RODRENRO-350612 format. One record per residue (C-alpha): residue number from 0; residue in three letters; chain; x, y, z. Coordinates in nm, 4 decimals. Layout:
<figus>
<figu><k>NUM</k><r>ALA</r><c>A</c><c1>X</c1><c2>Y</c2><c3>Z</c3></figu>
...
</figus>
This chain:
<figus>
<figu><k>0</k><r>MET</r><c>A</c><c1>9.0305</c1><c2>11.7075</c2><c3>11.5258</c3></figu>
<figu><k>1</k><r>GLY</r><c>A</c><c1>9.2300</c1><c2>11.5533</c2><c3>11.2445</c3></figu>
<figu><k>2</k><r>GLU</r><c>A</c><c1>9.1093</c1><c2>11.5764</c2><c3>10.8884</c3></figu>
<figu><k>3</k><r>LEU</r><c>A</c><c1>8.9857</c1><c2>11.2480</c2><c3>10.7407</c3></figu>
<figu><k>4</k><r>ARG</r><c>A</c><c1>9.1420</c1><c2>11.1434</c2><c3>10.4131</c3></figu>
<figu><k>5</k><r>HIS</r><c>A</c><c1>9.1671</c1><c2>10.8248</c2><c3>10.2135</c3></figu>
<figu><k>6</k><r>HIS</r><c>A</c><c1>9.4931</c1><c2>10.6357</c2><c3>10.1945</c3></figu>
<figu><k>7</k><r>PRO</r><c>A</c><c1>9.6564</c1><c2>10.6549</c2><c3>9.8510</c3></figu>
<figu><k>8</k><r>PRO</r><c>A</c><c1>9.6880</c1><c2>10.3364</c2><c3>9.6442</c3></figu>
<figu><k>9</k><r>VAL</r><c>A</c><c1>9.9539</c1><c2>10.0826</c2><c3>9.7399</c3></figu>
<figu><k>10</k><r>LEU</r><c>A</c><c1>10.1567</c1><c2>9.8244</c2><c3>9.5531</c3></figu>
<figu><k>11</k><r>LEU</r><c>A</c><c1>9.9971</c1><c2>9.4793</c2><c3>9.5593</c3></figu>
<figu><k>12</k><r>LEU</r><c>A</c><c1>10.2314</c1><c2>9.1973</c2><c3>9.6571</c3></figu>
<figu><k>13</k><r>VAL</r><c>A</c><c1>10.1463</c1><c2>8.8266</c2><c3>9.6656</c3></figu>
<figu><k>14</k><r>ALA</r><c>A</c><c1>10.3699</c1><c2>8.5564</c2><c3>9.8094</c3></figu>
<figu><k>15</k><r>ALA</r><c>A</c><c1>10.2977</c1><c2>8.2187</c2><c3>9.6508</c3></figu>
<figu><k>16</k><r>PHE</r><c>A</c><c1>10.4458</c1><c2>7.8910</c2><c3>9.7550</c3></figu>
<figu><k>17</k><r>SER</r><c>A</c><c1>10.4171</c1><c2>7.5301</c2><c3>9.6517</c3></figu>
<figu><k>18</k><r>ARG</r><c>A</c><c1>10.6355</c1><c2>7.2374</c2><c3>9.5550</c3></figu>
<figu><k>19</k><r>HIS</r><c>A</c><c1>10.4475</c1><c2>7.2164</c2><c3>9.2245</c3></figu>
<figu><k>20</k><r>PRO</r><c>A</c><c1>10.5416</c1><c2>7.4622</c2><c3>8.9459</c3></figu>
<figu><k>21</k><r>GLN</r><c>A</c><c1>10.2040</c1><c2>7.3857</c2><c3>8.7852</c3></figu>
<figu><k>22</k><r>ALA</r><c>A</c><c1>10.0278</c1><c2>7.5201</c2><c3>9.0971</c3></figu>
<figu><k>23</k><r>LEU</r><c>A</c><c1>10.2323</c1><c2>7.8400</c2><c3>9.0889</c3></figu>
<figu><k>24</k><r>ASP</r><c>A</c><c1>10.1572</c1><c2>7.8904</c2><c3>8.7183</c3></figu>
<figu><k>25</k><r>TRP</r><c>A</c><c1>9.7859</c1><c2>7.8353</c2><c3>8.7846</c3></figu>
<figu><k>26</k><r>ALA</r><c>A</c><c1>9.7941</c1><c2>8.0889</c2><c3>9.0691</c3></figu>
<figu><k>27</k><r>ARG</r><c>A</c><c1>9.9687</c1><c2>8.3519</c2><c3>8.8594</c3></figu>
<figu><k>28</k><r>THR</r><c>A</c><c1>9.7136</c1><c2>8.3118</c2><c3>8.5811</c3></figu>
<figu><k>29</k><r>ARG</r><c>A</c><c1>9.4263</c1><c2>8.3413</c2><c3>8.8289</c3></figu>
<figu><k>30</k><r>LEU</r><c>A</c><c1>9.5803</c1><c2>8.6451</c2><c3>9.0004</c3></figu>
<figu><k>31</k><r>GLU</r><c>A</c><c1>9.6539</c1><c2>8.8246</c2><c3>8.6732</c3></figu>
<figu><k>32</k><r>ALA</r><c>A</c><c1>9.2948</c1><c2>8.7700</c2><c3>8.5591</c3></figu>
<figu><k>33</k><r>HIS</r><c>A</c><c1>9.1770</c1><c2>8.9315</c2><c3>8.8832</c3></figu>
<figu><k>34</k><r>CYS</r><c>A</c><c1>9.4485</c1><c2>9.1903</c2><c3>8.9598</c3></figu>
<figu><k>35</k><r>GLY</r><c>A</c><c1>9.6069</c1><c2>9.2712</c2><c3>8.6247</c3></figu>
<figu><k>36</k><r>PRO</r><c>A</c><c1>9.9560</c1><c2>9.1950</c2><c3>8.4985</c3></figu>
<figu><k>37</k><r>VAL</r><c>A</c><c1>10.2543</c1><c2>9.1150</c2><c3>8.7156</c3></figu>
<figu><k>38</k><r>ALA</r><c>A</c><c1>10.5124</c1><c2>9.3925</c2><c3>8.6961</c3></figu>
<figu><k>39</k><r>LEU</r><c>A</c><c1>10.7900</c1><c2>9.2165</c2><c3>8.8903</c3></figu>
<figu><k>40</k><r>ALA</r><c>A</c><c1>10.8367</c1><c2>8.8486</c2><c3>8.9649</c3></figu>
<figu><k>41</k><r>SER</r><c>A</c><c1>11.0985</c1><c2>8.7158</c2><c3>9.2016</c3></figu>
<figu><k>42</k><r>PRO</r><c>A</c><c1>11.2979</c1><c2>8.4043</c2><c3>9.1325</c3></figu>
<figu><k>43</k><r>ALA</r><c>A</c><c1>11.1693</c1><c2>8.0886</c2><c3>9.3002</c3></figu>
<figu><k>44</k><r>PHE</r><c>A</c><c1>11.3309</c1><c2>8.0760</c2><c3>9.6438</c3></figu>
<figu><k>45</k><r>GLU</r><c>A</c><c1>11.3822</c1><c2>7.7542</c2><c3>9.8378</c3></figu>
<figu><k>46</k><r>PHE</r><c>A</c><c1>11.1570</c1><c2>7.7742</c2><c3>10.1430</c3></figu>
<figu><k>47</k><r>VAL</r><c>A</c><c1>11.3730</c1><c2>7.6117</c2><c3>10.4117</c3></figu>
<figu><k>48</k><r>GLU</r><c>A</c><c1>11.3243</c1><c2>7.8205</c2><c3>10.7257</c3></figu>
<figu><k>49</k><r>THR</r><c>A</c><c1>11.0501</c1><c2>7.6032</c2><c3>10.8766</c3></figu>
<figu><k>50</k><r>ASN</r><c>A</c><c1>10.8831</c1><c2>7.2651</c2><c3>10.8456</c3></figu>
<figu><k>51</k><r>TYR</r><c>A</c><c1>10.5492</c1><c2>7.4166</c2><c3>10.9512</c3></figu>
<figu><k>52</k><r>TYR</r><c>A</c><c1>10.3853</c1><c2>7.3575</c2><c3>10.6117</c3></figu>
<figu><k>53</k><r>GLN</r><c>A</c><c1>10.5408</c1><c2>7.0196</c2><c3>10.5337</c3></figu>
<figu><k>54</k><r>ALA</r><c>A</c><c1>10.2496</c1><c2>6.8103</c2><c3>10.6685</c3></figu>
<figu><k>55</k><r>THR</r><c>A</c><c1>9.9965</c1><c2>6.9834</c2><c3>10.4412</c3></figu>
<figu><k>56</k><r>MET</r><c>A</c><c1>10.2149</c1><c2>7.0987</c2><c3>10.1507</c3></figu>
<figu><k>57</k><r>GLY</r><c>A</c><c1>10.4943</c1><c2>6.8427</c2><c3>10.1266</c3></figu>
<figu><k>58</k><r>ALA</r><c>A</c><c1>10.8702</c1><c2>6.8976</c2><c3>10.1177</c3></figu>
<figu><k>59</k><r>ALA</r><c>A</c><c1>11.0904</c1><c2>7.1004</c2><c3>9.8809</c3></figu>
<figu><k>60</k><r>ILE</r><c>A</c><c1>10.8578</c1><c2>7.4007</c2><c3>9.8758</c3></figu>
<figu><k>61</k><r>GLN</r><c>A</c><c1>10.9433</c1><c2>7.6941</c2><c3>9.6499</c3></figu>
<figu><k>62</k><r>LYS</r><c>A</c><c1>10.8297</c1><c2>8.0481</c2><c3>9.7316</c3></figu>
<figu><k>63</k><r>LEU</r><c>A</c><c1>10.8084</c1><c2>8.3433</c2><c3>9.4988</c3></figu>
<figu><k>64</k><r>PHE</r><c>A</c><c1>10.6690</c1><c2>8.6937</c2><c3>9.5009</c3></figu>
<figu><k>65</k><r>TRP</r><c>A</c><c1>10.4697</c1><c2>8.8867</c2><c3>9.2462</c3></figu>
<figu><k>66</k><r>ILE</r><c>A</c><c1>10.4344</c1><c2>9.2636</c2><c3>9.2399</c3></figu>
<figu><k>67</k><r>PHE</r><c>A</c><c1>10.1414</c1><c2>9.3816</c2><c3>9.0306</c3></figu>
<figu><k>68</k><r>GLU</r><c>A</c><c1>10.1399</c1><c2>9.6679</c2><c3>8.7833</c3></figu>
<figu><k>69</k><r>GLN</r><c>A</c><c1>9.8087</c1><c2>9.8135</c2><c3>8.8995</c3></figu>
<figu><k>70</k><r>PRO</r><c>A</c><c1>9.8119</c1><c2>9.9872</c2><c3>9.2406</c3></figu>
<figu><k>71</k><r>MET</r><c>A</c><c1>9.5210</c1><c2>9.9050</c2><c3>9.4717</c3></figu>
<figu><k>72</k><r>PRO</r><c>A</c><c1>9.3435</c1><c2>10.0757</c2><c3>9.7595</c3></figu>
<figu><k>73</k><r>PRO</r><c>A</c><c1>9.4776</c1><c2>9.9184</c2><c3>10.0804</c3></figu>
<figu><k>74</k><r>ASP</r><c>A</c><c1>9.1255</c1><c2>9.8589</c2><c3>10.2100</c3></figu>
<figu><k>75</k><r>GLU</r><c>A</c><c1>9.0804</c1><c2>9.5959</c2><c3>9.9357</c3></figu>
<figu><k>76</k><r>LEU</r><c>A</c><c1>9.3248</c1><c2>9.3630</c2><c3>10.1138</c3></figu>
<figu><k>77</k><r>PRO</r><c>A</c><c1>9.0552</c1><c2>9.1667</c2><c3>10.3055</c3></figu>
<figu><k>78</k><r>ALA</r><c>A</c><c1>8.8582</c1><c2>9.0976</c2><c3>9.9859</c3></figu>
<figu><k>79</k><r>LEU</r><c>A</c><c1>9.1762</c1><c2>8.9844</c2><c3>9.8103</c3></figu>
<figu><k>80</k><r>LYS</r><c>A</c><c1>9.2714</c1><c2>8.7565</c2><c3>10.1012</c3></figu>
<figu><k>81</k><r>LEU</r><c>A</c><c1>8.9234</c1><c2>8.6055</c2><c3>10.0854</c3></figu>
<figu><k>82</k><r>ALA</r><c>A</c><c1>8.9657</c1><c2>8.5468</c2><c3>9.7103</c3></figu>
<figu><k>83</k><r>THR</r><c>A</c><c1>9.3124</c1><c2>8.3901</c2><c3>9.7473</c3></figu>
<figu><k>84</k><r>ASN</r><c>A</c><c1>9.1835</c1><c2>8.1558</c2><c3>10.0192</c3></figu>
<figu><k>85</k><r>GLN</r><c>A</c><c1>8.9044</c1><c2>8.0479</c2><c3>9.7838</c3></figu>
<figu><k>86</k><r>TRP</r><c>A</c><c1>9.1533</c1><c2>7.9950</c2><c3>9.4991</c3></figu>
<figu><k>87</k><r>GLU</r><c>A</c><c1>9.3723</c1><c2>7.7791</c2><c3>9.7227</c3></figu>
<figu><k>88</k><r>ALA</r><c>A</c><c1>9.0699</c1><c2>7.5613</c2><c3>9.8019</c3></figu>
<figu><k>89</k><r>GLU</r><c>A</c><c1>8.9664</c1><c2>7.5525</c2><c3>9.4359</c3></figu>
<figu><k>90</k><r>TYR</r><c>A</c><c1>9.3117</c1><c2>7.4388</c2><c3>9.3275</c3></figu>
<figu><k>91</k><r>ALA</r><c>A</c><c1>9.3274</c1><c2>7.1719</c2><c3>9.6004</c3></figu>
<figu><k>92</k><r>ALA</r><c>A</c><c1>8.9851</c1><c2>7.0427</c2><c3>9.4887</c3></figu>
<figu><k>93</k><r>LEU</r><c>A</c><c1>9.1244</c1><c2>6.9752</c2><c3>9.1407</c3></figu>
<figu><k>94</k><r>GLY</r><c>A</c><c1>9.3025</c1><c2>6.6773</c2><c3>9.2974</c3></figu>
<figu><k>95</k><r>LEU</r><c>A</c><c1>9.6161</c1><c2>6.7159</c2><c3>9.0872</c3></figu>
<figu><k>96</k><r>HIS</r><c>A</c><c1>9.8575</c1><c2>6.6575</c2><c3>9.3778</c3></figu>
<figu><k>97</k><r>PRO</r><c>A</c><c1>9.8633</c1><c2>6.4292</c2><c3>9.6829</c3></figu>
<figu><k>98</k><r>GLU</r><c>A</c><c1>9.8955</c1><c2>6.7089</c2><c3>9.9399</c3></figu>
<figu><k>99</k><r>PRO</r><c>A</c><c1>9.5821</c1><c2>6.8532</c2><c3>10.1005</c3></figu>
<figu><k>100</k><r>ARG</r><c>A</c><c1>9.7179</c1><c2>7.2049</c2><c3>10.0432</c3></figu>
<figu><k>101</k><r>PRO</r><c>A</c><c1>9.9323</c1><c2>7.2122</c2><c3>9.7306</c3></figu>
<figu><k>102</k><r>LEU</r><c>A</c><c1>9.9230</c1><c2>7.5934</c2><c3>9.7048</c3></figu>
<figu><k>103</k><r>ASN</r><c>A</c><c1>9.9535</c1><c2>7.8793</c2><c3>9.9530</c3></figu>
<figu><k>104</k><r>LEU</r><c>A</c><c1>9.8843</c1><c2>8.2421</c2><c3>9.8568</c3></figu>
<figu><k>105</k><r>ASP</r><c>A</c><c1>9.9622</c1><c2>8.5292</c2><c3>10.0922</c3></figu>
<figu><k>106</k><r>PRO</r><c>A</c><c1>9.8548</c1><c2>8.8706</c2><c3>9.9641</c3></figu>
<figu><k>107</k><r>GLY</r><c>A</c><c1>9.9795</c1><c2>9.1938</c2><c3>10.1093</c3></figu>
<figu><k>108</k><r>TYR</r><c>A</c><c1>10.0898</c1><c2>9.5347</c2><c3>10.0017</c3></figu>
<figu><k>109</k><r>MET</r><c>A</c><c1>10.3889</c1><c2>9.7595</c2><c3>9.9999</c3></figu>
<figu><k>110</k><r>THR</r><c>A</c><c1>10.4369</c1><c2>10.1299</c2><c3>10.0508</c3></figu>
<figu><k>111</k><r>ALA</r><c>A</c><c1>10.7692</c1><c2>10.3095</c2><c3>10.0578</c3></figu>
<figu><k>112</k><r>ALA</r><c>A</c><c1>10.7631</c1><c2>10.2693</c2><c3>10.4367</c3></figu>
<figu><k>113</k><r>LYS</r><c>A</c><c1>10.6265</c1><c2>9.9204</c2><c3>10.4989</c3></figu>
<figu><k>114</k><r>LEU</r><c>A</c><c1>10.5408</c1><c2>9.5732</c2><c3>10.3749</c3></figu>
<figu><k>115</k><r>VAL</r><c>A</c><c1>10.2063</c1><c2>9.4501</c2><c3>10.5107</c3></figu>
<figu><k>116</k><r>LEU</r><c>A</c><c1>10.0793</c1><c2>9.0909</c2><c3>10.5009</c3></figu>
<figu><k>117</k><r>ALA</r><c>A</c><c1>9.7273</c1><c2>8.9620</c2><c3>10.5602</c3></figu>
<figu><k>118</k><r>SER</r><c>A</c><c1>9.6581</c1><c2>8.6567</c2><c3>10.7758</c3></figu>
<figu><k>119</k><r>THR</r><c>A</c><c1>9.3727</c1><c2>8.4452</c2><c3>10.9059</c3></figu>
<figu><k>120</k><r>LYS</r><c>A</c><c1>9.5526</c1><c2>8.4124</c2><c3>11.2396</c3></figu>
<figu><k>121</k><r>ASP</r><c>A</c><c1>9.5330</c1><c2>8.6647</c2><c3>11.5218</c3></figu>
<figu><k>122</k><r>HIS</r><c>A</c><c1>9.8331</c1><c2>8.7448</c2><c3>11.7385</c3></figu>
<figu><k>123</k><r>ALA</r><c>A</c><c1>9.9468</c1><c2>9.0243</c2><c3>11.9697</c3></figu>
<figu><k>124</k><r>HIS</r><c>A</c><c1>10.1096</c1><c2>9.2192</c2><c3>11.6854</c3></figu>
<figu><k>125</k><r>ARG</r><c>A</c><c1>9.8254</c1><c2>9.1835</c2><c3>11.4326</c3></figu>
<figu><k>126</k><r>ILE</r><c>A</c><c1>9.5234</c1><c2>9.4038</c2><c3>11.3918</c3></figu>
<figu><k>127</k><r>TYR</r><c>A</c><c1>9.1820</c1><c2>9.2961</c2><c3>11.2730</c3></figu>
<figu><k>128</k><r>ILE</r><c>A</c><c1>9.1041</c1><c2>9.4400</c2><c3>10.9291</c3></figu>
<figu><k>129</k><r>SER</r><c>A</c><c1>8.7619</c1><c2>9.2790</c2><c3>10.8526</c3></figu>
<figu><k>130</k><r>GLN</r><c>A</c><c1>8.5981</c1><c2>8.9666</c2><c3>10.7111</c3></figu>
<figu><k>131</k><r>GLY</r><c>A</c><c1>8.7912</c1><c2>8.7447</c2><c3>10.9559</c3></figu>
<figu><k>132</k><r>PHE</r><c>A</c><c1>9.1348</c1><c2>8.8705</c2><c3>10.8546</c3></figu>
<figu><k>133</k><r>PHE</r><c>A</c><c1>9.4235</c1><c2>9.0376</c2><c3>11.0318</c3></figu>
<figu><k>134</k><r>ALA</r><c>A</c><c1>9.7233</c1><c2>9.2322</c2><c3>10.9062</c3></figu>
<figu><k>135</k><r>GLU</r><c>A</c><c1>10.0745</c1><c2>9.2970</c2><c3>11.0269</c3></figu>
<figu><k>136</k><r>VAL</r><c>A</c><c1>10.3625</c1><c2>9.5190</c2><c3>10.9274</c3></figu>
<figu><k>137</k><r>THR</r><c>A</c><c1>10.6134</c1><c2>9.2470</c2><c3>10.8417</c3></figu>
<figu><k>138</k><r>LEU</r><c>A</c><c1>10.8968</c1><c2>9.4782</c2><c3>10.7316</c3></figu>
<figu><k>139</k><r>PHE</r><c>A</c><c1>10.9601</c1><c2>9.8506</c2><c3>10.7563</c3></figu>
<figu><k>140</k><r>PHE</r><c>A</c><c1>11.1993</c1><c2>10.0673</c2><c3>10.5576</c3></figu>
<figu><k>141</k><r>LYS</r><c>A</c><c1>11.4576</c1><c2>10.2659</c2><c3>10.7535</c3></figu>
<figu><k>142</k><r>ASP</r><c>A</c><c1>11.8164</c1><c2>10.3777</c2><c3>10.6959</c3></figu>
<figu><k>143</k><r>GLY</r><c>A</c><c1>11.8091</c1><c2>10.2710</c2><c3>10.3319</c3></figu>
<figu><k>144</k><r>ARG</r><c>A</c><c1>11.7030</c1><c2>9.9105</c2><c3>10.3894</c3></figu>
<figu><k>145</k><r>TRP</r><c>A</c><c1>11.4128</c1><c2>9.6863</c2><c3>10.4840</c3></figu>
<figu><k>146</k><r>GLN</r><c>A</c><c1>11.4169</c1><c2>9.5988</c2><c3>10.8527</c3></figu>
<figu><k>147</k><r>HIS</r><c>A</c><c1>11.2348</c1><c2>9.3306</c2><c3>11.0455</c3></figu>
<figu><k>148</k><r>ARG</r><c>A</c><c1>11.0450</c1><c2>9.3129</c2><c3>11.3719</c3></figu>
<figu><k>149</k><r>ASP</r><c>A</c><c1>11.0656</c1><c2>9.0421</c2><c3>11.6361</c3></figu>
<figu><k>150</k><r>TRP</r><c>A</c><c1>10.7647</c1><c2>8.8709</c2><c3>11.4773</c3></figu>
<figu><k>151</k><r>THR</r><c>A</c><c1>10.8850</c1><c2>8.8877</c2><c3>11.1172</c3></figu>
<figu><k>152</k><r>PHE</r><c>A</c><c1>10.8888</c1><c2>8.5433</c2><c3>10.9573</c3></figu>
<figu><k>153</k><r>PRO</r><c>A</c><c1>11.2497</c1><c2>8.4176</c2><c3>10.9281</c3></figu>
<figu><k>154</k><r>ASP</r><c>A</c><c1>11.2388</c1><c2>8.3891</c2><c3>10.5488</c3></figu>
<figu><k>155</k><r>TYR</r><c>A</c><c1>11.1425</c1><c2>8.7581</c2><c3>10.5122</c3></figu>
<figu><k>156</k><r>ARG</r><c>A</c><c1>11.4756</c1><c2>8.8429</c2><c3>10.6787</c3></figu>
<figu><k>157</k><r>ARG</r><c>A</c><c1>11.6780</c1><c2>8.6707</c2><c3>10.4054</c3></figu>
<figu><k>158</k><r>ASP</r><c>A</c><c1>11.9161</c1><c2>8.8752</c2><c3>10.1902</c3></figu>
<figu><k>159</k><r>ASP</r><c>A</c><c1>11.7773</c1><c2>8.7357</c2><c3>9.8647</c3></figu>
<figu><k>160</k><r>TYR</r><c>A</c><c1>11.4219</c1><c2>8.8346</c2><c3>9.9626</c3></figu>
<figu><k>161</k><r>GLN</r><c>A</c><c1>11.5521</c1><c2>9.1729</c2><c3>10.0725</c3></figu>
<figu><k>162</k><r>GLN</r><c>A</c><c1>11.7082</c1><c2>9.2345</c2><c3>9.7318</c3></figu>
<figu><k>163</k><r>PHE</r><c>A</c><c1>11.3766</c1><c2>9.1619</c2><c3>9.5632</c3></figu>
<figu><k>164</k><r>PHE</r><c>A</c><c1>11.1893</c1><c2>9.3893</c2><c3>9.8052</c3></figu>
<figu><k>165</k><r>LEU</r><c>A</c><c1>11.4403</c1><c2>9.6679</c2><c3>9.7347</c3></figu>
<figu><k>166</k><r>SER</r><c>A</c><c1>11.3696</c1><c2>9.6285</c2><c3>9.3619</c3></figu>
<figu><k>167</k><r>ALA</r><c>A</c><c1>10.9974</c1><c2>9.6394</c2><c3>9.4336</c3></figu>
<figu><k>168</k><r>ARG</r><c>A</c><c1>11.0402</c1><c2>9.9557</c2><c3>9.6393</c3></figu>
<figu><k>169</k><r>GLN</r><c>A</c><c1>11.2340</c1><c2>10.1177</c2><c3>9.3544</c3></figu>
<figu><k>170</k><r>PHE</r><c>A</c><c1>10.9514</c1><c2>10.0233</c2><c3>9.1184</c3></figu>
<figu><k>171</k><r>LEU</r><c>A</c><c1>10.7026</c1><c2>10.1737</c2><c3>9.3626</c3></figu>
<figu><k>172</k><r>ARG</r><c>A</c><c1>10.9002</c1><c2>10.4996</c2><c3>9.3857</c3></figu>
<figu><k>173</k><r>ARG</r><c>A</c><c1>10.9271</c1><c2>10.5253</c2><c3>9.0057</c3></figu>
<figu><k>174</k><r>ARG</r><c>A</c><c1>10.5492</c1><c2>10.4936</c2><c3>8.9925</c3></figu>
<figu><k>175</k><r>GLY</r><c>A</c><c1>10.5157</c1><c2>10.7855</c2><c3>9.2358</c3></figu>
<figu><k>176</k><r>LEU</r><c>A</c><c1>10.3424</c1><c2>10.5823</c2><c3>9.5035</c3></figu>
<figu><k>177</k><r>PRO</r><c>A</c><c1>10.3841</c1><c2>10.6746</c2><c3>9.8708</c3></figu>
</figus>
């Protein structure tokens, strides 16, 4: 029988996207109040790989990533996904923008070996993690670079994202995280 042990802390990552810089600023403030300071912030990337969100979020969406200073236990991901869903609804209820969903927040975590994202949607490659949420390994690290799976979202395959994720992995390694 294997010995039970707790997983070490992981690096918290949140993908945030919107066409409204004000929404992204609001989200960062809310996340930092809850999760601590952002250690690394990506540039704002143009989100052009799909029109899936256009009906609810509008056009010209920008996506960025935040890596947080404070590591977290990976089993806190469902609670964080619940909180980010509530914050999205709270921001939409402010009525500052015409779209029904002016802000999207996707929390996940990173280890030296993988980048994991939480989702409300089930699929063949996702596992149930609790509280109505699922998780998937979106990227894995092999041969000195982040690699994708068949199901990896097209934007996560981009070179500019990959460069940011490499920087985040270097930050993680300097912190001594697994």
